[in-house]
C-alpha positions in Angstrom: 0.0 0.0 0.0 1.2 3.5 -0.8 0.1 7.1 -0.5 1.4 9.8 -2.9 3.6 7.1 -4.5 5.4 6.3 -1.2 5.0 3.5 1.3 3.1 4.6 4.4 4.6 4.0 7.9 2.3 1.0 8.6 3.7 -0.9 5.6 7.3 0.1 6.5 6.8 -1.4 10.0 5.4 -4.6 8.7 8.3 -4.9 6.1 11.0 -4.0 8.7 9.8 -6.8 11.1 8.9 -9.4 8.4 5.1 -9.2 9.2 3.9 -8.5 5.7 2.3 -11.0 3.4 4.1 -12.3 0.4 2.3 -10.0 -2.1 2.8 -7.0 0.2 6.4 -7.8 0.8 7.1 -8.2 -2.9 5.4 -4.9 -3.7 7.3 -3.2 -1.0 10.7 -4.6 -2.2 10.0 -3.5 -5.7 9.1 0.0 -4.6 12.1 0.3 -2.2 14.5 -0.7 -4.9 13.8 2.5 -6.8 12.8 5.0 -4.1 15.6 6.6 -2.0 13.0 8.5 0.2 11.3 5.3 1.3 14.7 3.6 1.9 15.6 6.5 4.2 12.2 6.3 5.9 12.7 2.6 6.4 16.0 3.2 8.2 14.4 5.8 10.4 11.7 3.3 11.4 14.3 0.6 12.2 16.2 3.2 14.3 13.1 4.0 16.3 12.8 0.4 17.4 16.4 -0.4 18.4 14.8 -1.4 21.8 14.1 -4.7 20.2 17.7 -5.6 20.5 17.1 -6.0 24.2 14.8 -8.9 23.4 17.7 -11.0 22.0 18.6 -14.2 23.8 16.4 -16.6 25.8 13.0 -15.0 26.0 10.0 -16.9 27.3 6.8 -16.1 25.4 3.6 -18.1 25.8 2.3 -20.0 22.8 -1.0 -18.2 23.2 0.6 -14.7 23.0 2.7 -15.7 20.0 -0.3 -17.2 18.2 -2.3 -14.1 18.8 0.4 -11.8 17.5 0.9 -13.8 14.3 -2.8 -14.2 13.8 -3.3 -10.4 13.9 -0.3 -9.7 11.7 -2.1 -11.0 8.5 -4.3 -13.7 7.1 -2.4 -15.7 4.5 -0.9 -19.2 4.9 2.7 -17.9 4.7 2.3 -15.9 7.9 0.4 -18.6 9.8 3.2 -21.1 9.0 5.6 -19.1 11.1 4.0 -20.4 14.3 6.5 -23.2 14.0 9.5 -20.9 13.8 12.0 -20.6 16.8 10.7 -19.2 20.1 13.2 -16.3 19.8 11.2 -15.0 16.9 8.1 -15.3 19.0 9.7 -13.1 21.6 10.6 -10.6 18.8 6.9 -10.5 17.8 5.8 -10.0 21.4 8.3 -7.2 21.6 6.7 -5.6 18.6 3.5 -5.5 20.7 5.3 -3.5 23.4 7.1 -1.2 21.1 4.0 -0.6 19.0 2.2 0.4 22.2 5.0 3.0 22.7 4.3 4.2 19.2 0.7 4.8 20.0 1.7 7.0 22.9 4.5 8.9 21.0 2.4 9.6 18.0 -0.4 11.0 20.1 -3.1 8.6 19.0 -6.2 8.6 21.2 -9.1 6.4 22.2 -10.5 4.0 19.6 -8.2 5.5 16.9 -5.2 4.3 19.0 -6.7 0.9 19.6 -7.6 0.3 16.0 -4.2 1.4 14.9 -2.5 -1.0 17.3 -4.6 -3.9 16.0 -3.8 -3.0 12.4 -0.1 -3.3 13.3 -0.5 -6.8 14.6 -1.2 -6.1 18.3 -3.7 -8.7 19.7 -7.3 -7.6 19.9 -7.1 -8.6 23.6 -4.9 -5.6 24.1 -7.9 -3.4 23.6 -8.7 -4.0 27.3 -5.2 -2.8 28.3 -5.5 0.3 26.2 -9.0 1.1 27.4 -7.7 0.8 31.0 -4.9 3.2 30.1 -7.4 6.0 29.9 -6.1 7.7 26.8 -8.3 10.7 27.1 -7.4 14.4 27.1 -8.6 16.6 29.9 -10.6 19.7 28.7 -8.9 23.0 29.5 -11.3 24.6 31.9 -10.9 26.1 35.4 -10.8 23.7 38.2 -10.5 20.5 36.2 -8.1 17.8 37.3 -6.4 15.1 35.3 -4.1 12.0 35.7 -1.1 11.8 33.5 0.8 8.4 33.4 4.5 8.3 33.4 4.4 6.4 30.1 3.0 3.1 28.8 6.3 1.2 29.2 6.7 2.4 32.8 3.1 1.5 33.6 3.5 -2.0 32.2 6.7 -2.5 34.2 5.0 -1.4 37.4 2.3 -4.0 37.0 4.5 -6.9 36.0 7.8 -6.3 37.8 7.0 -4.0 40.7 7.3 -0.2 41.0 10.3 1.6 39.9 11.5 3.6 43.0 12.9 6.3 40.9 10.2 8.9 40.3 9.7 10.2 36.8 11.1 13.6 36.0 7.9 14.7 34.3 4.8 13.2 32.7 5.7 11.4 29.6 2.8 12.9 27.6 -0.1 15.2 28.1 -2.3 13.0 25.9 -3.1 10.7 28.8 -5.0 13.2 30.9 -8.2 11.8 32.3 -11.3 13.8 33.0 -12.1 13.1 36.6 -15.6 12.5 38.0 -17.6 15.3 39.5 -16.9 16.3 43.1 -18.3 13.8 45.6 -18.6 16.5 48.3 -17.5 20.1 48.6 -17.4 22.3 51.7 -16.9 26.1 51.7 -15.7 28.0 54.8 -16.0 31.7 54.1 -14.1 34.2 56.2 -16.1 37.3 55.5 -13.6 39.9 56.8 -10.7 38.8 54.6 -12.1 37.8 51.2 -10.9 34.3 52.0 -12.6 31.0 51.5 -11.3 27.5 52.4 -12.5 24.9 49.9 -12.4 21.2 50.8 -13.6 18.8 48.2 -13.5 15.0 47.7 -12.9 13.3 44.4 -12.6 9.6 43.6 -9.4 9.3 41.5 -8.5 6.3 39.4 -4.9 5.3 40.4 -2.5 3.1 38.4 0.0 1.0 40.3 3.2 2.9 40.1 3.7 6.6 39.5 0.7 8.9 38.7 0.5 12.6 37.8 -2.5 14.6 39.0 -3.0 17.9 37.3 -4.8 20.9 38.7 -5.8 23.9 36.6 -7.0 27.2 38.0 -7.2 29.4 34.9 -9.8 32.2 35.1 -10.3 31.6 38.8 -9.1 33.3 42.0 -7.7 30.1 43.5 -4.4 30.6 45.5 -2.1 27.9 44.0 0.3 28.2 46.9 -2.4 26.8 49.2 -3.1 23.6 47.3 -3.1 20.4 49.4 -3.9 16.8 48.5 -4.5 13.9 50.8 -5.7 10.3 50.2 -8.6 9.2 52.4 -8.0 5.5 52.1 -5.2 2.9 51.7 -3.1 4.4 54.5 0.6 3.9 53.8 0.1 2.6 50.2 -0.4 6.0 48.6 2.2 8.7 48.9 1.7 12.2 47.5 5.3 13.2 47.0 5.4 16.6 45.4 3.5 19.5 43.8 5.3 21.2 40.9 4.4 24.1 38.7 5.7 23.3 35.2 7.6 25.9 33.4 6.0 27.5 30.4 2.6 26.1 31.5 0.5 28.9 33.1 -2.2 28.2 35.7 -1.3 24.5 36.1 0.1 22.5 39.0 0.9 18.7 39.0 1.1 16.4 42.0 3.3 13.3 41.7 1.7 10.3 43.4 3.2 6.9 44.1 0.5 4.3 44.4 0.7 0.6 45.4 -2.9 0.1 44.6 -5.0 0.2 41.4 -8.6 1.5 41.0 -10.6 4.3 42.5 -9.2 6.1 45.6 -11.0 8.9 47.5 -8.8 12.0 47.8 -9.4 15.3 49.6 -8.2 18.5 47.9 -8.1 21.7 49.8 -7.2 25.2 48.8 -7.9 28.9 49.4 -9.8 31.0 47.0 -10.9 34.6 46.8 -14.2 36.0 45.4 -16.7 34.3 47.7 -18.4 36.6 50.3 -21.5 36.6 52.5 -23.6 39.2 54.2 -26.3 38.8 56.8 -29.8 40.2 56.3 -32.5 40.6 58.9 -36.3 41.2 58.5 -38.3 42.3 61.5 -42.1 42.4 61.6 -43.6 44.4 64.5 -46.9 43.5 66.1 -49.9 45.8 65.8 -49.0 47.5 69.1 -45.3 47.3 68.3 -44.5 45.6 71.7 -43.1 42.5 70.1 -41.3 41.6 66.9 -40.9 38.5 64.6 -37.2 38.4 63.5 -35.9 36.4 60.5 -32.3 36.1 59.6 -30.9 35.3 56.1 -27.4 35.0 54.6 -26.6 36.0 51.0 -23.6 34.2 49.5 -22.0 35.8 46.4 -19.7 33.9 44.2 -17.2 35.9 42.1 -14.4 33.3 42.3 -14.6 32.0 38.7 -15.6 28.5 39.8 -19.0 26.9 40.3 -19.6 24.9 43.5 -22.3 22.3 43.2 -24.1 20.9 46.3 -21.8 22.7 48.6 -22.0 22.7 52.4 -21.5 26.4 53.4 -19.9 27.5 56.6 -19.5 31.2 57.6 -16.9 32.6 59.9 -17.6 35.7 61.9 -14.4 37.4 63.1 -11.4 39.2 61.7 -8.6 37.4 59.9 -5.2 39.2 59.3 -3.5 38.1 56.1 0.0 39.0 55.1 -0.9 38.8 51.4 -4.3 39.0 49.6 -5.5 35.7 48.1 -6.7 37.4 44.9 -3.1 38.7 44.3 -1.6 35.3 44.9 -4.0 33.7 42.5 -3.1 36.0 39.6 0.7 35.7 39.9 2.5 34.4 36.9 4.7 32.3 39.1 2.6 31.0 42.0 5.6 29.5 43.8 7.2 32.8 44.5 5.8 33.1 48.1 4.4 29.8 49.4 2.0 29.5 52.3 2.6 26.5 54.3 -0.6 25.0 55.7 -0.6 22.8 58.7 -2.9 19.7 58.8 -5.8 19.1 61.1 -6.7 15.6 62.1 -8.1 13.3 59.4 -5.8 14.8 56.8 -7.8 17.9 56.2 -7.8 21.5 57.3 -10.2 22.8 59.8 -12.5 25.8 59.5 -11.6 27.9 62.5 -8.6 30.0 61.9 -6.3 30.5 64.9 -3.7 33.0 63.7 -0.6 33.5 61.6 3.1 34.0 62.1 6.3 34.7 60.1 9.3 32.5 60.3 12.4 32.8 58.0 10.4 34.7 55.3 7.7 32.0 55.1 4.1 32.5 56.0 2.4 30.0 58.3 -1.3 29.7 59.0 -2.7 27.4 61.6 -6.3 26.3 62.4 -8.4 25.7 65.4 -9.8 22.2 65.4 -12.5 22.9 68.0 -15.2 23.1 65.3 -15.5 19.3 65.7 -15.9 19.0 61.9 -12.9 16.8 61.1 -14.9 14.6 58.8 -16.1 16.6 55.9 -18.0 13.8 54.3 -20.6 12.8 56.9 -23.4 14.8 55.3 -26.9 13.6 56.0 -28.8 12.8 52.8 -32.3 13.2 54.4 -34.7 15.7 53.0 -34.2 19.2 54.3 -36.8 20.9 56.5 -39.0 23.6 55.0 -36.8 26.2 56.5 -33.3 25.1 57.2 -31.4 26.2 60.2 -27.8 27.5 60.7 -25.8 25.6 63.3 -23.5 27.9 65.2 -20.4 27.1 67.2 -17.8 29.2 69.0 -14.2 29.3 67.9 -12.4 31.5 70.4 -12.6 35.0 69.0 -14.3 33.7 65.8 -17.7 32.2 65.4 -18.8 29.5 63.0 -22.1 29.4 61.3 -22.9 26.0 59.5 -25.8 26.4 57.1 -27.8 23.2 57.1 -28.0 21.2 53.9 -26.2 21.8 50.6 -26.6 24.4 47.9 -25.2 25.0 44.4 -23.6 28.4 44.1 -22.9 29.2 40.4 -20.2 31.6 39.5 -21.4 35.3 39.1 -24.5 34.4 41.2 -25.7 35.4 44.6 -27.9 33.1 46.7 -30.0 33.9 49.8 -30.0 31.2 52.4 -32.2 31.1 55.6 -30.3 31.5 58.8 -32.7 31.7 61.9 -36.1 32.7 63.0 -37.4 34.0 66.4 -40.9 35.0 67.2 -42.5 37.4 69.8 -39.2 39.2 70.7 -40.1 41.9 73.3 -39.1 45.3 71.9 -39.2 48.9 73.0 -40.1 51.9 70.8 -37.5 54.6 71.7 -37.2 58.2 70.4 -34.2 60.4 71.0 -33.7 64.1 70.8 -30.1 65.4 70.8 -29.3 68.7 69.0 -25.5 68.0 69.0 -26.1 64.9 66.9 -29.3 65.3 64.9 -30.2 68.9 65.1 -33.9 69.6 65.8 -35.1 66.2 64.6 -36.4 63.4 66.8 -34.9 60.0 65.7 -36.6 56.7 66.2 -34.9 53.6 67.6 -36.1 50.0 68.1 -34.5 48.6 71.2 -34.1 45.0 72.4 -31.2 42.8 73.6 -29.5 39.7 72.2 -30.2 37.6 75.3 -32.5 34.8 76.4 -35.0 37.2 77.9 -35.6 38.5 74.4 -35.7 34.9 73.0 -32.2 35.3 71.4 -28.8 35.1 72.9 -27.6 31.7 71.5 -25.1 33.2 69.2 -23.7 36.6 68.2 -25.5 38.4 65.4 -23.1 39.2 62.5 -22.8 42.5 60.6 -25.7 43.0 58.2 -28.7 45.0 57.1 -32.0 45.2 58.9 -35.4 46.2 57.5 -38.3 46.7 59.9 -42.0 46.4 58.9 -45.2 46.6 61.0 -48.5 45.0 60.6 -50.8 47.6 58.9 -54.1 45.8 59.2 -56.0 42.6 60.0 -55.5 41.4 56.4 -51.8 40.8 57.1 -50.5 43.6 55.0 -47.2 45.2 56.1 -46.0 48.8 56.1 -42.3 49.6 55.9 -41.0 51.4 59.1 -37.3 51.8 58.5 -34.0 50.1 58.0 -30.3 50.4 59.0 -27.0 48.5 59.0 -25.9 46.9 62.2 -22.5 45.9 63.4 -21.5 42.7 65.1 -23.8 42.2 68.2 -22.3 39.9 70.9 -24.5 37.8 73.2 -26.2 39.7 76.0 -25.6 43.0 74.4 -28.3 45.6 73.9 -29.4 46.4 70.4 -30.7 49.8 69.2 -31.8 49.9 65.6 -31.8 53.4 64.1 -35.0 53.7 62.0 -34.6 57.4 61.0 -36.2 60.7 61.8 -39.8 60.7 63.1 -42.6 63.1 62.0 -45.0 61.8 64.7 -43.0 62.5 67.8 -41.7 66.0 68.3 -39.6 67.7 71.0 -39.7 71.5 71.2 -37.3 73.3 73.6 -38.0 77.0 74.4 -35.7 79.4 76.3 -37.9 81.2 78.8 -35.4 83.4 80.7 -31.7 84.2 80.8 -29.6 86.2 83.3 -26.3 86.5 85.2 -25.6 86.6 88.9 -22.9 86.2 91.7 -20.3 88.5 90.0 -16.8 88.5 91.3 -14.1 91.2 90.7 -10.4 91.3 90.6 -8.1 93.9 92.2 -8.7 96.3 89.3 -12.5 96.1 89.5 -12.9 93.8 86.5 -15.3 90.9 86.5 -13.4 87.6 86.8 -16.2 85.3 87.9 -19.9 85.0 87.4 -22.9 82.6 87.1 -25.3 82.2 84.1 -28.9 81.2 84.6 -31.0 79.7 81.9 -34.6 78.7 82.2 -35.9 76.2 79.7 -39.4 74.7 78.9 -39.6 71.6 76.8 -42.8 70.0 75.3 -42.9 66.5 73.9 -45.8 65.6 71.5 -46.8 62.1 70.5 -49.4 61.9 67.6 -49.1 58.1 67.3 -51.8 55.6 68.3 -49.4 53.9 70.7 -47.4 55.2 73.7 -43.8 56.1 73.2 -40.7 56.6 75.3 -38.6 59.7 74.6 -35.1 60.5 75.7 -34.1 64.2 75.6 -30.3 65.0 75.7 -29.1 68.4 76.8 -25.5 69.6 76.5 -24.5 72.3 79.0 -21.0 73.0 77.4 -19.4 73.0 80.9 -18.8 70.6 83.7 -19.6 73.3 86.4 -23.4 73.4 86.7 -26.3 72.9 89.0 -29.9 72.4 87.9 -33.5 72.6 89.2 -36.1 70.7 87.3 -39.9 70.4 87.3 -42.8 69.1 85.3 -43.8 65.8 83.8 -40.5 63.9 84.0 -40.2 60.2 84.5 -36.4 60.0 84.9 -33.3 62.2 85.0 -29.6 61.2 84.9 -26.2 62.6 84.0 -25.1 61.1 80.7 -21.5 62.4 81.2 -19.9 65.4 82.9 -21.6 68.1 80.8 -24.7 66.2 79.4 -27.9 65.1 81.0 -30.7 62.8 79.8 -34.4 63.4 80.5 -36.8 60.5 80.0 -40.5 61.1 79.3 -43.2 58.4 78.7 -45.8 59.9 76.5 -49.2 58.2 76.0 -50.8 58.0 72.6 -51.9 61.3 71.1 -50.6 63.2 74.1 -48.4 66.2 74.9 -46.2 66.4 78.0 -44.1 69.3 79.3 -41.3 69.8 81.7 -38.9 72.6 82.7 -35.5 73.1 84.2 -33.4 76.0 85.5 -29.7 75.7 84.8 -27.0 77.6 86.7 -23.5 77.4 85.2 -20.3 78.7 86.9 -17.6 80.7 85.0 -14.2 82.2 85.9 -13.3 82.3 89.6 -16.9 81.1 90.3 -15.7 77.6 89.2 -13.6 77.5 92.4 -16.7 78.2 94.4 -18.6 75.4 92.7 -15.7 73.0 93.5 -15.5 73.9 97.2 -19.3 73.5 97.5 -19.0 69.9 96.0 -16.2 69.1 98.5 
């Protein structure tokens, strides 16, 4: 057979190893006699298979293998008669099988094309099973995909038949053996909200070959920190050794693990790494009762994914607390050479990393992170497969200065998406409507607050409340309709701490201060007759008007601009106290649709009269 008036490589191989039929052989000899190019190509083919010289001498080959090799080499009587040739030739033919398998790898043939090509060269059809097991499939180039690359067909065959070569391969023999791995079995996200940092732990069942394996990890178009990659087998303790992680030169966004395996078949592995781009924020919705004495509070968490990777059926854990990083993960992920500044991660029990971060330190120009294992979540893969409740809960657990929220169930969080997840629900929380008037802070407006406490008395207090946004509604009628009351952002609220939600200026509760009288008294003079001490007297009248249908509590703050003062008060006051050295707080309870009034006379001391005020106090 020829193409473009020259012998093709298949024919040259058959001719070189005397596997061609009589007619093919005669045609090849006639062509070679007059074609220098094909003569040169024949020598090149023979040179590529010098390894057959190693098969000279006493070689033991089974009759069955020899028969299969010769049977596949052709179909004419001349070839079949060679079954009775010396056993050394049978060894040579078996060697052709091995070398031809090398040819399949070197030429880049794949899948059925490679198998059919091998059979056409005289490799037994039974070898199909061997090639199929070799997984000659390319891994698609997309973010987050892993692949196994063998160290070469010859090395693999040697591992199976003669034990494992203890010398690790320098690099994968060929990229054509990359295998697309199955989808993640489980994935867990631990999101540190204050640092744009997420710990990803996932399990994949990888197909190991006995001997040396290469596992490839790609992070193109993602914000994964390649310096944080960690790989641990979850079975066959002592029989699988993850030896090294390398970042091949001239291959961007790719890392390869070298794995020595004494077992074949599927093995569960846990892969952990840090990524950026995942964040979460708490949202709260409060609904006041008709009389606004109680509130129904619901908590939600919105998780936003801008990491470049989609996480399917992920268990989500949220960390409240501040994490100090020496370098930003997003910057590490986008470096051209990720190994420039490695982060060394310590292991928790069970081969994985725990969710509660304990701290960081610097030592000899290397960064170290360590983790607090007190979250009791060492086993990532004990998820319950039962149906979720109608409204899922968030399990919370303390981690020293950090707090862990574990959202029940699993959710798929696509890239460039945000997802709202339920957090908690508490009904009939006692609340207090509170109005404040303070000219130094809000001018002449009265500002409304909603007051309660994060404690058991208010049916809360199990966990801190993370930073977030609050929107408050009230029941507007018997039909269940709601009216928006106000909203605000809240900071972290520890357990047993009082909460005051700022709902904005009120038009229904007014405070009006009026200066009724002003004068000076108790003048003191120096030796030249100049005034060097005096008192000022201010008389104020304040009215508090409530036009709402419910009673309200109003706090009125008055700043005296000096710490030297005395005061006489009168009128409809419920409480009075000094807020600080120069400020007092008046408290007035105002019934629905009512106005209440109170007054005070303020004496302030100035100049040498301050000494008089001090002596009187002593």
